[in-house]
C-alpha positions in Angstrom: -19.9 -22.9 -16.0 -16.8 -22.7 -13.9 -16.6 -19.3 -12.1 -13.0 -18.9 -13.1 -13.5 -19.6 -16.8 -13.5 -17.0 -19.6 -11.2 -14.6 -17.7 -10.1 -11.4 -19.4 -6.8 -11.9 -21.0 -5.9 -8.3 -20.4 -6.2 -9.0 -16.7 -4.5 -12.4 -16.8 -1.4 -11.1 -18.5 0.0 -8.8 -15.9 -0.9 -11.3 -13.1 0.9 -14.1 -14.9 4.0 -11.8 -15.3 4.3 -11.1 -11.6 3.2 -14.4 -10.2 4.7 -16.9 -12.6 7.7 -15.2 -14.2 9.7 -15.0 -11.0 11.8 -17.1 -8.6 8.8 -17.8 -6.3 6.7 -19.8 -8.8 6.6 -22.8 -6.4 5.6 -20.9 -3.3 2.1 -20.3 -2.1 0.7 -16.8 -2.5 -2.3 -14.9 -1.3 -4.8 -12.4 -2.7 -6.2 -9.7 -0.4 -9.9 -10.2 -0.8 -12.4 -7.6 0.5 -15.3 -8.8 -1.6 -15.5 -5.7 -3.7 -15.3 -5.9 -7.5 -11.6 -5.1 -7.8 -10.3 -7.7 -5.3 -12.9 -10.3 -6.4 -11.7 -10.1 -9.9 -8.1 -10.4 -8.8 -9.0 -13.5 -6.9 -10.9 -14.9 -9.9 -8.1 -14.4 -12.3 -5.4 -15.4 -9.9 -7.3 -18.7 -9.1 -7.4 -19.4 -12.8 -3.7 -19.1 -13.1 -3.0 -21.0 -9.9 -5.2 -23.9 -11.0 -3.4 -24.2 -14.3 0.1 -24.1 -12.7 -0.5 -26.0 -9.5 0.6 -23.1 -7.4 -1.2 -22.9 -4.1 -3.3 -19.8 -3.6 -4.9 -18.3 -0.4 -7.4 -15.5 0.1 -6.9 -13.1 3.0 -9.9 -11.2 4.2 -9.5 -8.4 6.8 -12.6 -7.6 8.9 -12.3 -4.0 10.1 -15.5 -4.0 12.0 -16.3 -0.5 10.8 -19.5 -1.3 8.9 -22.6 -2.9 10.2 -22.5 -5.3 7.2 -18.8 -6.3 7.8 -19.9 -9.8 8.9 -21.8 -10.3 5.7 -18.8 -9.2 3.7 -16.6 -11.8 5.4 -19.1 -14.5 4.6 -19.4 -13.3 1.1 -15.6 -13.4 0.6 -15.4 -16.9 2.0 -18.2 -18.0 -0.4 -16.2 -16.7 -3.4 -13.1 -18.4 -2.3 -15.0 -21.7 -1.9 -16.4 -21.3 -5.4 -12.8 -20.8 -6.7 -11.5 -23.8 -4.8 -9.1 -21.9 -2.6 -8.8 -21.4 1.1 -9.8 -18.1 2.7 -8.4 -16.9 6.0 -10.1 -14.0 7.9 -8.8 -11.8 10.7 -10.7 -9.1 12.6 -8.5 -6.2 13.4 -8.8 -3.2 15.7 -8.8 0.2 13.9 -7.2 2.8 16.2 -9.3 5.8 15.6 -7.8 7.8 18.5 -4.4 8.5 16.8 -5.5 11.5 14.9 -4.6 10.2 11.5 -8.2 9.8 10.2 -10.3 6.7 9.6 -8.8 6.0 6.1 -5.2 6.0 7.4 -6.0 4.0 10.5 -7.9 1.4 8.6 -5.1 1.1 6.1 -2.5 0.6 8.8 -4.7 -2.0 10.5 -5.2 -3.8 7.2 -1.5 -4.2 6.6 -0.9 -5.4 10.1 -3.6 -8.0 9.6 -2.3 -9.1 6.3 1.2 -9.5 7.8 -0.3 -11.7 10.6 -2.1 -13.9 8.1 1.0 -14.2 6.0 3.0 -15.4 9.0 0.3 -17.9 9.9 0.1 -19.5 6.5 3.8 -19.2 5.5 3.0 -16.8 2.6 5.6 -14.3 1.4 3.7 -12.7 -1.5 0.3 -11.0 -1.4 -1.4 -9.6 -4.4 -3.4 -6.3 -4.1 -6.0 -5.2 -6.5 -4.9 -1.5 -6.8 -5.5 -0.3 -10.4 -4.8 2.7 -12.7 -7.6 4.8 -11.2 -6.4 4.1 -7.7 -2.9 5.1 -8.7 -4.1 8.3 -10.3 -6.1 9.2 -7.2 -3.0 8.5 -5.1 -0.8 10.8 -7.2 -3.4 13.6 -7.0 -3.9 13.3 -3.3 -0.2 13.3 -2.6 0.3 16.2 -4.8 -2.4 18.1 -3.0 -0.9 17.1 0.4 2.6 18.3 -0.6 4.3 15.0 -0.3 7.1 15.9 -2.8 8.7 14.0 -5.6 8.9 10.7 -3.7 5.3 10.9 -2.9 4.4 11.4 -6.5 5.8 7.9 -7.4 2.7 6.7 -5.6 2.2 3.0 -5.3 5.0 0.7 -6.4 4.3 -2.4 -8.5 6.2 -4.4 -5.8 7.0 -3.4 -2.3 8.0 -5.0 1.0 6.4 -4.3 4.3 6.9 -6.2 7.5 8.8 -8.9 5.6 5.9 -9.5 3.1 6.2 -8.7 -0.6 3.1 -6.9 -1.9 2.4 -7.2 -5.6 0.2 -4.8 -7.5 -0.1 -6.2 -11.0 -3.0 -4.0 -12.2 -1.6 -0.5 -11.7 -1.8 0.0 -15.5 -5.3 -1.5 -15.9 -8.2 1.0 -15.9 -10.9 0.2 -13.3 -13.6 0.2 -16.0 -12.1 -3.0 -17.4 -12.2 -4.7 -14.0 -15.7 -3.6 -13.4 -16.7 -5.0 -16.8 -15.2 -8.3 -15.9 -17.0 -8.3 -12.5 -20.3 -7.7 -14.3 -19.7 -10.6 -16.7 -18.7 -12.8 -13.8 -21.8 -12.0 -11.8 -24.0 -12.9 -14.7 -22.7 -16.4 -15.0 -21.5 -17.3 -11.5 -24.5 -16.3 -9.3 -22.1 -14.3 -7.1 -21.9 -10.5 -7.2 -19.2 -8.3 -5.5 -20.2 -6.1 -2.5 -20.2 -2.3 -2.7 -18.6 -0.4 0.2 -20.9 2.7 0.8 -17.8 4.7 2.0 -16.5 4.7 -1.6 -19.1 7.2 -2.5 -19.3 9.2 0.8 -17.6 12.6 0.3 -16.8 12.9 4.0 -13.8 10.6 3.2 -11.0 12.2 1.4 -10.5 9.7 -1.4 -14.2 9.4 -1.9 -14.6 13.1 -2.2 -12.0 13.2 -4.9 -13.7 10.2 -6.7 -17.3 11.6 -6.5 -16.7 15.4 -6.7 -13.4 16.1 -8.5 -13.0 13.1 -10.8 -16.2 13.8 -12.8 -14.9 17.3 -13.6 -11.6 15.8 -14.8 -13.4 13.2 -16.8 -15.3 15.8 -18.6 -12.4 18.2 -19.4 -9.4 15.9 -19.5 -10.4 12.4 -20.6 -7.8 9.8 -19.8 -6.3 11.8 -16.9 -5.9 8.7 -14.9 -3.5 7.2 -17.5 -1.5 10.5 -17.6 -1.1 10.6 -13.8 -0.2 6.9 -13.7 2.5 7.6 -16.2 3.8 10.5 -14.0 4.0 8.0 -11.2 6.1 5.6 -13.3 8.4 8.4 -14.3 8.7 9.7 -10.7 9.5 6.2 -9.6 12.3 5.9 -12.1 13.8 9.2 -10.9 13.4 8.1 -7.3 15.4 4.9 -8.0 18.4 7.2 -8.8 17.8 9.3 -5.7 17.4 6.1 -3.7 20.9 5.0 -4.7 22.3 8.2 -3.3 20.2 7.9 -0.1 21.5 4.4 0.4 25.1 5.7 0.2 24.3 8.5 2.7 22.5 6.0 5.0 25.7 4.1 5.4 27.6 7.3 6.2 25.3 8.2 9.2 26.3 5.1 11.2 23.0 3.2 11.2 22.2 0.7 13.9 22.1 -3.0 12.8 18.3 -3.0 13.0 18.1 0.3 11.1 16.1 2.0 13.8 18.6 4.6 14.7 21.5 6.7 13.3 24.1 9.2 14.4 22.8 12.8 14.8 26.3 14.3 14.3 26.9 12.2 11.2 23.6 13.2 9.7 24.4 16.9 10.2 27.5 16.6 8.0 25.2 16.0 4.9 24.0 18.8 2.8 20.4 19.9 3.5 18.9 18.2 0.5 20.7 15.0 1.3 19.6 15.2 4.9 16.0 15.3 3.7 16.6 12.5 1.3 18.1 10.1 3.8 15.3 10.8 6.3 12.8 9.8 3.7 14.9 6.7 3.0 14.9 5.8 6.7 11.2 6.0 7.1 10.6 4.1 3.9 12.8 1.3 5.1 10.4 0.7 7.9 7.2 0.8 5.8 6.1 4.2 6.8 4.5 6.6 4.4 6.4 9.5 2.8 6.3 12.6 5.0 4.8 15.8 3.7 7.1 18.7 3.1 5.7 20.4 6.3 6.2 17.2 8.4 9.7 16.7 7.0 10.7 20.4 7.5 9.5 20.2 11.1 11.6 17.0 11.8 14.7 18.6 10.3 14.2 21.8 12.2 14.0 19.8 15.5 17.0 17.7 14.7 19.1 20.8 13.8 18.1 22.4 17.0 19.2 19.6 19.2 22.4 19.6 21.2 25.1 17.4 19.4 24.3 14.6 21.9 20.6 15.2 21.6 19.9 15.6 25.3 19.4 19.3 25.8 15.7 19.1 25.4 12.9 16.6 24.8 12.1 15.7 21.2 9.3 13.4 20.3 7.7 13.7 16.9 4.9 11.4 15.7 4.8 10.0 12.2 2.1 7.5 11.3 2.3 4.6 13.8 5.8 5.6 14.9 7.6 8.1 17.1 10.9 9.8 16.3 13.1 10.8 19.2 16.8 11.4 20.0 18.8 10.0 22.9 22.5 10.5 23.5 23.2 11.6 20.0 21.2 8.8 18.3 18.0 9.6 16.3 15.6 6.7 17.1 12.5 5.4 15.5 10.0 3.8 17.8 7.6 1.6 16.0 4.2 0.6 17.2 4.2 -3.0 18.4 2.3 -5.4 16.2 
């Protein structure tokens, strides 16, 4: 039996919508394949659609080097791609654990950098990610607890652009249970089973702690909470689209540089406080940086307001993710980490 036969139509439908009901239907695309059940099923279902349409598909595997079994996972991912009849490209990345952002954040940043490199090497502009409804609900909850604000509650977008690559998340409304069931059925007939990352169940990691300690309580008391939080994310995203329109107008008012990496401090100060905050979030988002927490944003605004009008009365250098924010001669500047 072909390993990509008998796919779940509920998993195929949203994939078909984003991959084949668009202007890029003749271009090659990729699936980020870790080898776990979620990404494996995304690869299986995407390969089924690619085979029937003639569209070229690649698998991208990022080797973080954080687990002693990482080499085996890489081999396992390539084996699945081979069974599906698609090419698989691997890249080992360096995870910078000295930045102070935690293992999860550092690994995520390294993964996106690696995917962007593979996309450039293969000429791919679209990469599918296997984030699902449970992931979305966890993200909303984590951002709520971290105080990320309304923009943070919009969580993961179905489509986003980072480093010139379009990322597609077709399964944000699909419960993980459905994907796991499909993976179990696939394993029975295909002699290939997904790997299981032990960190997914290690409570020392923030998301894993939520999944193993808090989620069971929510499951017992509020069944279906994942769908409710995913709906909140969609509603927050709709609201943020309106906010983003205002932020874009304000962005043009603060005299941005052509590359978008700097703007006028004096022009920014003419905005009302709420719009100052809004345009700063917009600025960071333009460069693929995560939404700042309220505390981080308040500190940035406090420092910007305390600067001399030309921004040279005292040193200012504030870290945000992989970037640094500084001010030189009246221009607020974003310094991005080199790829």
